[in-house]
DSSP file (Angstrom, degrees, kcal/mol; ACC not computed):
  #  RESIDUE AA STRUCTURE BP1 BP2  ACC     N-H-->O    O-->H-N    N-H-->O    O-->H-N    TCO  KAPPA ALPHA  PHI   PSI    X-CA   Y-CA   Z-CA
    1    1 A M              0   0    0      0, 0.0    87,-2.2     0, 0.0    88,-0.4   0.000 360.0 360.0 360.0 112.3  -12.2   12.5   -2.5
    2    2 A T  B  >  -A   87   0A   0     85,-0.3     4,-1.0    86,-0.1    85,-0.2  -0.559 360.0-103.7-118.3 174.5  -12.2    8.9   -1.3
    3    3 A I  H  > S+     0   0    0     83,-2.0     4,-2.2    81,-0.4    82,-0.2   0.804 119.8  64.7 -68.5 -29.8  -10.0    5.9   -1.6
    4    4 A H  H  > S+     0   0    0     80,-2.2     4,-1.8    82,-0.3    -1,-0.2   0.930  99.6  53.5 -59.0 -42.1  -12.6    4.5   -4.2
    5    5 A S  H  4 S+     0   0    0     79,-0.3    -1,-0.2     1,-0.2    -2,-0.2   0.877 108.6  47.6 -65.9 -33.4  -11.6    7.5   -6.4
    6    6 A I  H  < S+     0   0    0     -4,-1.0    -1,-0.2     1,-0.2    -2,-0.2   0.841 111.5  50.6 -73.9 -32.5   -8.0    6.6   -6.2
    7    7 A L  H >< S+     0   0    0     -4,-2.2     3,-1.8    77,-0.1    -2,-0.2   0.795  89.4 101.0 -70.7 -29.3   -8.7    2.8   -7.0
    8    8 A Q  T 3< S+     0   0    0     -4,-1.8     3,-0.1     1,-0.2    -3,-0.0  -0.279  86.9  18.0 -59.5 138.1  -10.8    3.8  -10.0
    9    9 A G  T 3  S+     0   0    0      1,-0.3    -1,-0.2     0, 0.0     2,-0.2   0.355  98.7 114.7  86.2 -11.3   -9.0    3.4  -13.3
   10   10 A R  S <  S-     0   0    0     -3,-1.8    -1,-0.3     1,-0.1     2,-0.0  -0.583  76.4 -95.9 -90.4 161.1   -6.3    1.1  -11.9
   11   11 A S        -     0   0    0     -2,-0.2    -1,-0.1     1,-0.1     0, 0.0  -0.388  28.6-126.8 -67.7 154.4   -5.9   -2.5  -12.9
   12   12 A D  S    S+     0   0    0     -3,-0.1     2,-0.3     2,-0.0    -1,-0.1   0.515  75.6 114.2 -77.7  -8.0   -7.6   -4.9  -10.6
   13   13 A E        -     0   0    0      1,-0.0     2,-0.5   100,-0.0    -2,-0.1  -0.531  45.1-173.1 -72.4 121.1   -4.4   -6.9  -10.2
   14   14 A I        -     0   0    0     -2,-0.3     2,-0.3    97,-0.1    -2,-0.0  -0.983  19.0-139.4-115.6 118.9   -3.1   -6.7   -6.5
   15   15 A Y        +     0   0    0     -2,-0.5     2,-0.3    22,-0.1    22,-0.0  -0.639  38.5 155.1 -79.1 136.8    0.3   -8.3   -6.1
   16   16 A S        -     0   0    0     -2,-0.3     2,-0.3    22,-0.2    24,-0.2  -0.895  28.6-146.0-146.8 176.3    0.5  -10.3   -2.9
   17   17 A C  E     -b   40   0B   0     22,-1.9    24,-2.6    -2,-0.3     2,-0.3  -0.918  20.0-114.4-142.4 172.7    2.2  -13.1   -1.1
   18   18 A T  E >   -b   41   0B   0     -2,-0.3     3,-1.7    22,-0.2    53,-0.3  -0.779  27.5-115.2-111.1 156.0    1.4  -15.8    1.4
   19   19 A A  T 3  S+     0   0    0     22,-0.6    53,-2.4    -2,-0.3    54,-0.3   0.724 114.3  56.7 -64.2 -23.1    2.8  -16.2    5.0
   20   20 A D  T 3  S+     0   0    0     51,-0.2    -1,-0.3    50,-0.1     2,-0.1   0.510  82.5 104.8 -92.1  -0.7    4.5  -19.5    3.9
   21   21 A M  S <  S-     0   0    0     -3,-1.7    50,-2.9     1,-0.1    51,-0.3  -0.377  80.3-107.3 -67.3 153.5    6.5  -18.1    1.0
   22   22 A S  B  >  -E   70   0C   0     48,-0.3     4,-2.3     1,-0.1    48,-0.3  -0.547  22.3-117.0 -80.1 155.9   10.1  -17.6    1.6
   23   23 A V  H  > S+     0   0    0     46,-2.9     4,-3.0    43,-0.3     5,-0.2   0.883 117.7  59.2 -62.9 -34.6   11.4  -14.1    2.1
   24   24 A S  H  > S+     0   0    0     43,-1.7     4,-1.7    45,-0.4    -1,-0.3   0.929 106.0  47.4 -62.3 -42.5   13.5  -14.7   -1.0
   25   25 A Q  H  > S+     0   0    0     -3,-0.3     4,-1.6    42,-0.2    -2,-0.2   0.937 113.1  47.9 -57.8 -47.8   10.3  -15.4   -3.1
   26   26 A A  H  X S+     0   0    0     -4,-2.3     4,-2.1     1,-0.2    -2,-0.2   0.880 110.1  51.6 -61.8 -40.7    8.6  -12.4   -1.7
   27   27 A V  H  X S+     0   0    0     -4,-3.0     4,-2.7     1,-0.2    -1,-0.2   0.879 105.0  57.6 -63.8 -34.5   11.6  -10.2   -2.4
   28   28 A E  H  X S+     0   0    0     -4,-1.7     4,-2.5    -5,-0.2    -1,-0.2   0.901 107.1  47.3 -66.0 -39.0   11.7  -11.4   -5.9
   29   29 A I  H  X S+     0   0    0     -4,-1.6     4,-2.2     2,-0.2    -1,-0.2   0.889 111.2  51.8 -68.6 -37.8    8.0  -10.1   -6.4
   30   30 A L  H  X>S+     0   0    0     -4,-2.1     5,-1.9     2,-0.2     4,-0.7   0.913 116.2  40.1 -61.4 -42.6    8.9   -6.8   -4.9
   31   31 A A  H  <5S+     0   0    0     -4,-2.7     3,-0.3     3,-0.2    -2,-0.2   0.935 115.7  49.6 -68.8 -45.9   11.9   -6.4   -7.2
   32   32 A E  H  <5S+     0   0    0     -4,-2.5    -2,-0.2     1,-0.2    -1,-0.2   0.887 120.0  36.6 -57.2 -46.0   10.2   -7.8  -10.3
   33   33 A K  H  <5S-     0   0    0     -4,-2.2    -1,-0.2    -5,-0.2    -2,-0.2   0.550 104.4-129.2 -89.7  -9.2    7.1   -5.5   -9.9
   34   34 A R  T  <5 +     0   0    0     -4,-0.7     2,-0.3    -3,-0.3    -3,-0.2   0.935  60.8 136.3  56.5  50.5    9.2   -2.5   -8.5
   35   35 A I      < -     0   0    0     -5,-1.9    -1,-0.2    -6,-0.2    -2,-0.1  -0.787  57.2-136.2-122.8 167.0    6.9   -2.1   -5.5
   36   36 A G  S    S+     0   0    0     -2,-0.3    16,-1.8     1,-0.2     2,-0.3   0.631  77.9  12.7 -96.6 -15.7    7.6   -1.4   -1.8
   37   37 A A  E     - C   0  51B   0     14,-0.2    14,-0.3    15,-0.1    -1,-0.2  -0.998  52.7-151.5-160.9 154.0    5.2   -3.8   -0.1
   38   38 A L  E     - C   0  50B   0     12,-3.1    12,-3.1    -2,-0.3     2,-0.3  -0.992  25.6-121.1-128.2 141.3    2.9   -6.8   -0.5
   39   39 A P  E     - C   0  49B   0      0, 0.0   -22,-1.9     0, 0.0     2,-0.6  -0.664  28.5-133.0 -70.8 134.6   -0.2   -7.7    1.5
   40   40 A V  E     -bC  17  48B   0      8,-2.9     7,-3.2    -2,-0.3     8,-1.1  -0.851  27.9-159.6 -99.3 121.3    0.2  -11.1    3.0
   41   41 A L  E     -bC  18  46B   0    -24,-2.6   -22,-0.6    -2,-0.6     2,-0.4  -0.740  27.5-168.5-111.3 144.0   -2.9  -13.2    2.4
   42   42 A D  E >  S- C   0  45B   0      3,-2.6     3,-1.7    -2,-0.3     2,-0.6  -0.908  85.5 -49.4-119.7  98.2   -4.4  -16.3    4.0
   43   43 A G  T 3  S-     0   0    0     -2,-0.4    -2,-0.1     1,-0.3     0, 0.0  -0.675 123.1 -25.6  68.4-118.6   -7.0  -17.1    1.4
   44   44 A E  T 3  S+     0   0    0     -2,-0.6    67,-1.1    -3,-0.1     2,-0.5   0.421 118.4 102.4-104.7  -5.1   -8.7  -13.7    0.9
   45   45 A E  E <  S-C   42   0B   0     -3,-1.7    -3,-2.6    65,-0.1     2,-0.5  -0.713  70.6-132.3 -85.9 126.2   -7.9  -12.4    4.4
   46   46 A V  E     +C   41   0B   0     -2,-0.5    -5,-0.2    -5,-0.2    33,-0.1  -0.619  32.2 166.6 -76.3 121.0   -5.1  -10.0    4.9
   47   47 A I  E     -     0   0B   0     -7,-3.2     2,-0.3    -2,-0.5    -6,-0.2   0.528  61.4 -17.2-113.5  -9.6   -2.9  -11.3    7.8
   48   48 A G  E     -C   40   0B   0     -8,-1.1    -8,-2.9    30,-0.1     2,-0.4  -0.987  55.9-109.9-176.2 177.5    0.1   -9.0    7.3
   49   49 A I  E     -CD  39  76B   0     27,-2.2    27,-2.6    -2,-0.3     2,-0.6  -1.000  19.1-159.1-129.2 129.9    2.2   -6.7    5.3
   50   50 A F  E     +C   38   0B   0    -12,-3.1   -12,-3.1    -2,-0.4     2,-0.2  -0.961  28.6 164.6-111.2 116.6    5.6   -7.6    3.9
   51   51 A S  E  >  -C   37   0B   0     -2,-0.6     4,-1.7   -14,-0.3   -14,-0.2  -0.742  54.7 -96.5-127.3 173.2    7.6   -4.5    3.0
   52   52 A E  H  > S+     0   0    0    -16,-1.8     4,-1.8     1,-0.2     5,-0.1   0.773 123.3  58.8 -62.7 -27.9   11.1   -3.4    2.3
   53   53 A R  H  > S+     0   0    0    -17,-0.3     4,-2.6     2,-0.2    -1,-0.2   0.899 102.9  53.1 -64.8 -41.6   11.4   -2.4    5.9
   54   54 A D  H  > S+     0   0    0      1,-0.2     4,-2.7     2,-0.2    -2,-0.2   0.903 106.6  52.4 -61.3 -40.1   10.7   -5.9    6.9
   55   55 A V  H  X S+     0   0    0     -4,-1.7     4,-2.4     1,-0.2     5,-0.2   0.931 110.8  47.2 -61.1 -44.2   13.5   -7.2    4.6
   56   56 A L  H  X S+     0   0    0     -4,-1.8     4,-2.4     1,-0.2    -1,-0.2   0.919 111.9  48.9 -66.4 -39.8   16.0   -4.9    6.2
   57   57 A H  H  X S+     0   0    0     -4,-2.6     4,-2.4     1,-0.2    -1,-0.2   0.943 111.7  50.4 -66.4 -43.0   15.0   -5.8    9.7
   58   58 A S  H  X S+     0   0    0     -4,-2.7     4,-3.6     1,-0.2     5,-0.4   0.901 110.0  49.5 -59.9 -38.2   15.2   -9.5    8.9
   59   59 A I  H  X S+     0   0    0     -4,-2.4     4,-2.5     1,-0.2    -1,-0.2   0.933 110.7  50.8 -67.5 -41.1   18.6   -9.1    7.4
   60   60 A R  H  < S+     0   0    0     -4,-2.4    -2,-0.2    -5,-0.2    -1,-0.2   0.929 119.4  36.7 -51.4 -48.5   19.7   -7.2   10.4
   61   61 A K  H  < S+     0   0    0     -4,-2.4    -2,-0.2    -5,-0.1    -1,-0.2   0.909 134.2  20.7 -75.9 -47.7   18.4  -10.0   12.7
   62   62 A Y  H >< S-     0   0    0     -4,-3.6     3,-1.1     1,-0.3    -3,-0.2   0.476  88.0-151.8-108.8  -3.9   19.2  -13.1   10.7
   63   63 A G  G >< S-     0   0    0     -4,-2.5     3,-2.4    -5,-0.4    -1,-0.3  -0.319  72.1 -13.3  62.0-151.9   22.0  -12.0    8.2
   64   64 A H  G >  S+     0   0    0      1,-0.3     3,-1.3     2,-0.1    -1,-0.2   0.775 131.7  68.3 -54.9 -28.3   22.2  -13.8    4.9
   65   65 A A  G X> S+     0   0    0     -3,-1.1     3,-2.2     1,-0.3     4,-0.8   0.631  73.9  89.2 -66.9 -11.1   19.8  -16.5    6.2
   66   66 A A  G X4 S+     0   0    0     -3,-2.4     3,-1.0     1,-0.3   -43,-0.3   0.848  79.2  60.6 -51.8 -36.9   17.0  -14.1    6.3
   67   67 A M  G <4 S+     0   0    0     -3,-1.3   -43,-1.7     1,-0.2    -1,-0.3   0.673 100.9  54.4 -66.5 -17.6   16.2  -15.0    2.7
   68   68 A D  G <4 S+     0   0    0     -3,-2.2    -1,-0.2    -4,-0.2    -2,-0.2   0.641  91.4  90.8 -93.2 -15.1   15.6  -18.7    3.8
   69   69 A H  S << S-     0   0    0     -3,-1.0   -46,-2.9    -4,-0.8   -45,-0.4  -0.251  82.8-107.1 -72.8 168.6   12.9  -17.7    6.5
   70   70 A V  B >>  -E   22   0C   0    -48,-0.3     3,-1.8   -47,-0.1     4,-0.6  -0.670  23.2-111.2 -99.9 159.7    9.3  -17.5    5.7
   71   71 A V  H >> S+     0   0    0    -50,-2.9     4,-2.6   -53,-0.3     3,-1.9   0.878 112.8  65.5 -52.9 -41.5    7.3  -14.3    5.3
   72   72 A R  H 34 S+     0   0    0    -53,-2.4    -1,-0.3     1,-0.3   -52,-0.1   0.766  97.9  55.4 -57.0 -25.5    5.3  -15.1    8.5
   73   73 A E  H <4 S+     0   0    0     -3,-1.8    -1,-0.3   -54,-0.3    -2,-0.2   0.714 121.4  24.3 -75.0 -23.2    8.4  -14.8   10.6
   74   74 A V  H << S+     0   0    0     -3,-1.9    -2,-0.2    -4,-0.6    -1,-0.1   0.504  93.7 108.7-124.7 -11.1    9.3  -11.2    9.4
   75   75 A M  S  < S-     0   0    0     -4,-2.6     2,-0.7    -5,-0.2   -25,-0.2  -0.233  75.9-105.9 -68.8 161.5    6.2   -9.6    8.2
   76   76 A T  B     -D   49   0B   0    -27,-2.6   -27,-2.2     1,-0.1    -1,-0.1  -0.808  36.1-178.9 -85.2 116.3    4.3   -6.8   10.0
   77   77 A S        +     0   0    0     -2,-0.7     2,-1.7   -29,-0.2    -1,-0.1   0.588  59.9  88.0 -98.6 -12.2    1.3   -8.5   11.5
   78   78 A D  S    S-     0   0    0    -29,-0.1     2,-0.3     2,-0.0    -1,-0.1  -0.570  70.1-172.9 -84.4  77.2   -0.4   -5.4   13.1
   79   79 A V        -     0   0    0     -2,-1.7     2,-0.5   -32,-0.1    24,-0.1  -0.569  19.5-155.1 -82.9 127.9   -2.3   -4.4    9.9
   80   80 A I        -     0   0    0     -2,-0.3     2,-0.2    22,-0.2    -2,-0.0  -0.887  18.8-167.7 -99.4 133.0   -4.3   -1.2    9.6
   81   81 A F        -     0   0    0     -2,-0.5     2,-0.3    22,-0.1    24,-0.2  -0.718   9.6-168.2-112.8 162.1   -7.1   -1.5    7.0
   82   82 A V  B     -f  105   0D   0     22,-1.8    24,-2.7    -2,-0.2     2,-0.2  -0.961  17.5-129.0-139.4 163.7   -9.3    1.1    5.4
   83   83 A D    >   -     0   0    0     -2,-0.3     3,-1.9    22,-0.2   -80,-0.3  -0.659  35.6 -98.4-106.7 171.9  -12.5    0.7    3.3
   84   84 A R  T 3  S+     0   0    0      1,-0.3   -80,-2.2    -2,-0.2   -81,-0.4   0.668 118.9  60.1 -66.7 -17.1  -13.1    2.3   -0.1
   85   85 A N  T 3  S+     0   0    0    -82,-0.2    -1,-0.3   -83,-0.2     2,-0.1   0.472  74.3 115.5 -90.1  -2.1  -15.2    5.2    1.6
   86   86 A K  S <  S-     0   0    0     -3,-1.9   -83,-2.0     1,-0.1   -82,-0.3  -0.462  75.9-110.8 -67.4 140.2  -12.4    6.4    3.7
   87   87 A S  B  >  -A    2   0A   0    -85,-0.2     4,-2.2     1,-0.1   -85,-0.3  -0.386  17.3-126.3 -63.4 145.5  -11.4   10.0    2.6
   88   88 A A  H  > S+     0   0    0    -87,-2.2     4,-2.1     2,-0.2     5,-0.1   0.928 112.9  48.4 -57.1 -46.7   -8.0   10.3    0.9
   89   89 A I  H  > S+     0   0    0    -88,-0.4     4,-3.3     1,-0.2     5,-0.3   0.951 109.9  52.7 -59.3 -48.8   -6.9   13.0    3.4
   90   90 A G  H  > S+     0   0    0      1,-0.2     4,-2.0     2,-0.2    -1,-0.2   0.886 111.6  44.8 -52.8 -46.4   -8.1   10.8    6.2
   91   91 A A  H  X S+     0   0    0     -4,-2.2     4,-2.3     2,-0.2    -1,-0.2   0.816 112.2  52.6 -68.3 -35.1   -6.0    7.9    5.0
   92   92 A L  H  X S+     0   0    0     -4,-2.1     4,-2.4    -5,-0.2    -2,-0.2   0.915 111.5  46.4 -69.4 -42.5   -3.0   10.1    4.4
   93   93 A S  H  X S+     0   0    0     -4,-3.3     4,-2.6     2,-0.2    -2,-0.2   0.852 110.2  52.6 -61.0 -36.0   -3.3   11.4    7.9
   94   94 A L  H  X S+     0   0    0     -4,-2.0     4,-2.6    -5,-0.3     5,-0.2   0.948 111.2  48.4 -59.7 -51.7   -3.7    7.9    9.3
   95   95 A M  H  X>S+     0   0    0     -4,-2.3     5,-2.0     1,-0.2     4,-0.5   0.908 111.5  48.6 -59.6 -44.7   -0.5    6.9    7.4
   96   96 A T  H ><5S+     0   0    0     -4,-2.4     3,-1.0     1,-0.2    -1,-0.2   0.952 112.5  47.7 -59.1 -51.0    1.4    9.8    8.7
   97   97 A K  H 3<5S+     0   0    0     -4,-2.6    -2,-0.2     1,-0.2    -1,-0.2   0.882 118.5  38.9 -61.9 -37.6    0.4    9.4   12.3
   98   98 A R  H 3<5S-     0   0    0     -4,-2.6    -1,-0.2    -5,-0.2    -2,-0.2   0.384 107.5-124.8 -95.3   3.7    1.2    5.6   12.4
   99   99 A R  T <<5 +     0   0    0     -3,-1.0     2,-0.3    -4,-0.5    -3,-0.2   0.921  62.3 138.9  52.5  49.9    4.3    6.0   10.2
  100  100 A I      < -     0   0    0     -5,-2.0    -1,-0.2    -6,-0.1    -2,-0.1  -0.890  44.2-160.3-120.4 157.4    3.2    3.5    7.5
  101  101 A R  S    S+     0   0    0     -2,-0.3    16,-2.0     1,-0.1     2,-0.3   0.397  70.2  50.4-117.2  -0.8    3.4    3.6    3.8
  102  102 A H  E     - G   0 116D   0     14,-0.2    14,-0.2    15,-0.1   -22,-0.2  -0.999  54.8-167.7-142.5 146.5    0.9    1.1    2.6
  103  103 A L  E     - G   0 115D   0     12,-2.9    12,-2.7    -2,-0.3     2,-0.2  -0.969  16.5-140.3-134.7 118.7   -2.7    0.5    3.3
  104  104 A P  E     - G   0 114D   0      0, 0.0   -22,-1.8     0, 0.0     2,-0.7  -0.554  17.3-142.4 -72.8 139.6   -4.9   -2.6    2.4
  105  105 A V  E     -fG  82 113D   0      8,-3.2     7,-3.4    -2,-0.2     8,-1.1  -0.920  27.7-176.6-102.4 118.8   -8.4   -1.6    1.3
  106  106 A V  E     + G   0 111D   0    -24,-2.7     2,-0.4    -2,-0.7     5,-0.2  -0.944  15.9 178.4-122.1 131.9  -10.7   -4.3    2.7
  107  107 A E  E >  S- G   0 110D   0      3,-2.8     3,-2.0    -2,-0.4    -2,-0.0  -0.996  77.4  -5.0-135.6 131.6  -14.5   -4.7    2.2
  108  108 A D  T 3  S-     0   0    0     -2,-0.4    -1,-0.1     1,-0.3     3,-0.1   0.789 129.7 -59.0  58.1  28.5  -16.4   -7.7    3.7
  109  109 A G  T 3  S+     0   0    0      1,-0.2     2,-0.4   -64,-0.0    -1,-0.3   0.553 115.6 114.8  76.9  10.7  -13.1   -9.1    4.9
  110  110 A K  E <  S-G  107   0D   0     -3,-2.0    -3,-2.8   -65,-0.1     2,-0.3  -0.935  71.3-117.2-116.9 134.0  -11.7   -9.3    1.3
  111  111 A L  E     +G  106   0D   0    -67,-1.1    -5,-0.2    -2,-0.4     3,-0.1  -0.521  38.8 164.5 -64.5 123.2   -8.9   -7.3   -0.1
  112  112 A I  E     -     0   0D   0     -7,-3.4     2,-0.3    -2,-0.3    -6,-0.2   0.410  61.9  -3.7-123.1   0.1  -10.1   -5.1   -2.8
  113  113 A G  E     -G  105   0D   0     -8,-1.1    -8,-3.2     2,-0.0     2,-0.4  -0.978  49.7-142.9-178.7 166.1   -7.2   -2.7   -3.1
  114  114 A F  E     -G  104   0D   0     -2,-0.3     2,-0.4   -10,-0.3   -99,-0.1  -0.925  21.1-172.7-148.8 117.7   -3.8   -1.6   -1.9
  115  115 A V  E     -G  103   0D   0    -12,-2.7   -12,-2.9    -2,-0.4     2,-0.2  -0.915   7.9-152.1-122.3 146.2   -2.7    2.0   -1.7
  116  116 A S  E  >  -G  102   0D   0     -2,-0.4     4,-2.0   -14,-0.2   -14,-0.2  -0.654  33.2-109.7-107.2 164.3    0.6    3.6   -0.9
  117  117 A I  H  > S+     0   0    0    -16,-2.0     4,-2.2    -2,-0.2     5,-0.1   0.805 121.4  56.9 -60.0 -29.1    1.4    6.9    0.5
  118  118 A G  H  > S+     0   0    0    -17,-0.3     4,-2.8     2,-0.2    -1,-0.2   0.879 102.8  53.9 -66.5 -41.7    2.7    7.9   -2.9
  119  119 A D  H  > S+     0   0    0      1,-0.2     4,-2.5     2,-0.2    -2,-0.2   0.959 112.2  45.6 -55.0 -50.4   -0.7    7.0   -4.5
  120  120 A L  H  X S+     0   0    0     -4,-2.0     4,-2.0     1,-0.2    -2,-0.2   0.887 113.5  48.1 -63.2 -43.1   -2.4    9.4   -2.0
  121  121 A V  H  X S+     0   0    0     -4,-2.2     4,-2.7     1,-0.2    -1,-0.2   0.925 112.5  47.9 -65.3 -46.8    0.2   12.2   -2.4
  122  122 A K  H  X S+     0   0    0     -4,-2.8     4,-2.6     1,-0.2    -2,-0.2   0.891 111.7  50.4 -66.1 -37.9    0.0   12.1   -6.2
  123  123 A Y  H  X S+     0   0    0     -4,-2.5     4,-1.7    -5,-0.2    -1,-0.2   0.896 112.2  47.3 -60.5 -39.3   -3.8   12.1   -6.1
  124  124 A R  H  X S+     0   0    0     -4,-2.0     4,-2.5     2,-0.2    -2,-0.2   0.930 112.7  49.3 -71.1 -44.1   -3.9   15.1   -3.8
  125  125 A I  H  X S+     0   0    0     -4,-2.7     4,-2.5     1,-0.2     5,-0.2   0.920 110.3  50.2 -57.7 -47.5   -1.3   16.9   -6.0
  126  126 A D  H  X S+     0   0    0     -4,-2.6     4,-2.1     1,-0.2    -1,-0.2   0.860 110.4  51.1 -66.5 -31.5   -3.2   16.2   -9.2
  127  127 A R  H  X S+     0   0    0     -4,-1.7     4,-2.5     2,-0.2    -1,-0.2   0.941 110.9  47.4 -64.0 -47.4   -6.4   17.5   -7.5
  128  128 A I  H  X S+     0   0    0     -4,-2.5     4,-2.2     1,-0.2    -2,-0.2   0.883 111.2  50.0 -65.7 -35.5   -4.7   20.7   -6.4
  129  129 A E  H  X S+     0   0    0     -4,-2.5     4,-2.5     2,-0.2    -1,-0.2   0.910 112.6  48.9 -67.2 -44.1   -3.2   21.4   -9.8
  130  130 A S  H  X S+     0   0    0     -4,-2.1     4,-2.2    -5,-0.2    -2,-0.2   0.874 111.3  48.1 -58.5 -40.7   -6.7   20.8  -11.4
  131  131 A E  H  X S+     0   0    0     -4,-2.5     4,-2.4     2,-0.2    -1,-0.2   0.906 111.9  51.4 -69.6 -45.0   -8.4   23.1   -9.0
  132  132 A A  H  X S+     0   0    0     -4,-2.2     4,-2.1     2,-0.2    -2,-0.2   0.891 109.8  48.3 -54.5 -45.9   -5.6   25.7   -9.7
  133  133 A A  H  X S+     0   0    0     -4,-2.5     4,-2.4     2,-0.2    -2,-0.2   0.899 111.0  51.1 -70.9 -39.2   -6.1   25.5  -13.5
  134  134 A A  H  X S+     0   0    0     -4,-2.2     4,-2.1     1,-0.2    -2,-0.2   0.908 110.9  49.2 -60.3 -42.5   -9.9   25.9  -13.1
  135  135 A M  H  X S+     0   0    0     -4,-2.4     4,-2.4     2,-0.2    -2,-0.2   0.920 111.2  48.8 -60.1 -44.3   -9.3   29.0  -10.9
  136  136 A R  H  X S+     0   0    0     -4,-2.1     4,-2.8     1,-0.2     5,-0.2   0.925 112.2  48.5 -62.4 -47.2   -7.0   30.4  -13.5
  137  137 A D  H  X S+     0   0    0     -4,-2.4     4,-1.5     1,-0.2    -1,-0.2   0.879 112.6  49.3 -63.8 -36.1   -9.4   29.7  -16.4
  138  138 A Y  H  X S+     0   0    0     -4,-2.1     4,-0.7     2,-0.2    -1,-0.2   0.901 111.0  47.1 -68.0 -41.4  -12.2   31.3  -14.4
  139  139 A I  H >< S+     0   0    0     -4,-2.4     3,-0.8     1,-0.2    -2,-0.2   0.904 112.8  50.3 -64.7 -43.3  -10.2   34.5  -13.5
  140  140 A Q  H 3< S+     0   0    0     -4,-2.8    -1,-0.2     1,-0.2    -2,-0.2   0.770 110.7  50.3 -73.1 -23.4   -9.0   34.9  -17.2
  141  141 A S  H 3<        0   0    0     -4,-1.5    -1,-0.2    -5,-0.2    -2,-0.2   0.622 360.0 360.0 -86.5  -9.7  -12.7   34.6  -18.5
  142  142 A A    <<        0   0    0     -3,-0.8    -1,-0.2    -4,-0.7    -2,-0.2   0.488 360.0 360.0 -81.6 360.0  -14.0   37.0  -16.1
């Protein structure tokens, strides 16, 4: 069970922002798409993550003026990446240990996906339920 398995069947569209966007513009994307974070791109390179947490920290620091700042000033720039071959359990463990909720999936320096802890938990629960159903079917047929 790999990150590649989770990315399969999803739309190829990845919502993102740039470091020069205003916080207000990035917040608009988060709200419109009903998502919790955006990878921050410089061309195809991921240079940060802009999340709901970053919004809260910037409001605490700058007050109402936070919305006029640019994403570069408030984003999380210590980005942890995974590739498509990382196991889902390994990615879930990494996210738990580092207390993060979003992982960019990068290959050859290019963003190819973006997964949340919710994506990984859902995938894991679906697998467990599928295995349990198969086990029940097997037991009933014996």
